[in-house]
N, C-alpha and C positions, 0 to 999 in steps of 0.2 A: 609356541605362543605367537610368534611373529606371523607364522602362516595363518593362524586363526584370525588375527587382526587384519591381515591383508584380505582374507576371504570375506570379511565383513565390510571393510571399507572400500575395496575396489568397486564392487557393484554400486554402492552409494555415490561415489565420485562419477562413475560412468553414467548413472541415471541423471545426475546434475548436468553433466556435460552434454548428454543427448537431449536434454530438455531445452537446450538453446540458451544457456545462461548469458552469453555474451549479448544476445538480442533483447533481453528482458529489462536491463537497467534503464532508468530515465536517461535519455540522451539529447534532451532539448537544451535550449539556452540556459546558462547558469543564472541563478537569482540576481537581479540588478536593482532591486528596491521595491518597497511597497507601492501599490497603486493609490492614486488619490480617490477618495470615495466620491462617486458622483452624487449630485443632489437627488434626494429621494430614492437612493438605491442602497444596496447592501453589498459588501465585498467579503467573500468567504475564501479562506486559504486552507487547503488540506495538504499536510506534508507527511511523507513516509521516510523514516530513517533508513539509511543503507545498512542492510544486515545480510549475513549469509543465509540464515534460515528463510526459506521461501524467496530467496534472491532471484531465482529464475522464474518466479510466478507473480501474477498480479490479479487483483480484482478490478472490475469496472465500477465506477461510482457515478451515480446520476443525482444531480442536485436540482430540486424543484422542478422535476420533469424534463430537464435538459438532456441532451444526448449524452449517454454514458462515456466517461473518460477513463482510460486505464490509469491506475495509480501504481506506477512502476517503482521498483526498488530504488531508493535514494532520490525519489522524485516528489514534485509538488505540483498543484495546479490552483488556479485562481478562478473564481466564478463570480460574476456580478449579477445579482438577482434582485427581485422586487421584495420590499419588506413584507412581513406577515408570516403566516404558517408555511412551512417548507418541509419537504420530506428529502432525506438523504438516503438513497437506496444503493445497495450493493448487488452486483451480479458476478457470476464467475467469469473471469477473464482467462488468460493463458495459464493453464496448469494449476489454477487456484483450487485448493481443497479445504481451506479453513472455513469454518462457519462464521458468518458475519451477521450483525443485527442492524436493521434499518433504524433510522432516527426520525422523529418528528420534532422540529424546532420552531420557535417563534423568533423571528428576526426583526430587530428594530431599524428603522431607516437611518441612513447616513452613519452606519457603524461598520467596524471590521470584526470578523470572527475568525479564530484561529483553531484548528483541530489537528491533533497528531494521531496518525494511524498506528495503533499498537497491536502486538500479537501476544496473546496469553496462552497458557497451557500448551506450549509447543511440544509436540511428540513426533518421534520417527520410530515406526515399528518395523523391524526386519522380519520378513516372512520367507522362509525357505520353500522354494517351489522346485522340486526335482533337484538338479545340480546347480540351480541359480538362486540367489538370494534377492528378493525384491523388497523395496522399502515403501511403506505407506506413510504419508505425512498427514497429521491431523492437528487440530487446535482451534482456537477462537481468535478473532480479530475485531476490534472496535475503534470508534473514534472517541478521543478524549479531548476536551477543551483545554487549551493551554494559553498562557499569557503571551502578549505581544513580544515581550523580551525572549521567552522561550522559543517562540516561533522564529524570531529573527536569527537565533543561534543555529537552528536547524536549516532554515532557508538558505543561509549563507553557503552551506555545503551541498545544496541540492540543485537539481536541474529540472527543467519543465518536463512534465510527464504527458505524453500524448501518443 
């Protein structure tokens, strides 16, 4: 039984290690406080909890047509944008395999918005190929609006993602 477990988990751990896990977590400055909302602007915070699942992978997120920013494991980023209609779009970043849904939001001026990046239906499928076992990771990810207090709890243990 121990041999069977070892044969299943060694390739999984190897694939995580080979995917560059140490390079994927957010490594920017730690959170130092909320920004003041500029006059006639909107401040958006997107935070991703640190988790093992998909820890070595990340999507890129584009807010209101801005340059895509990687949303790394345990990371957050802030975007200051114009009020009005805005799209939040996802694209595949490093080793990202989960499906994501883009959002269309209406942003009111001089407000803060907080979103948490969550992963649902997480699955790892082992696929034996010859004498080797490969793993396929799948699932869904989305943004969920959260309160300022919930965001502050997450942000305090997060680093900037870039």
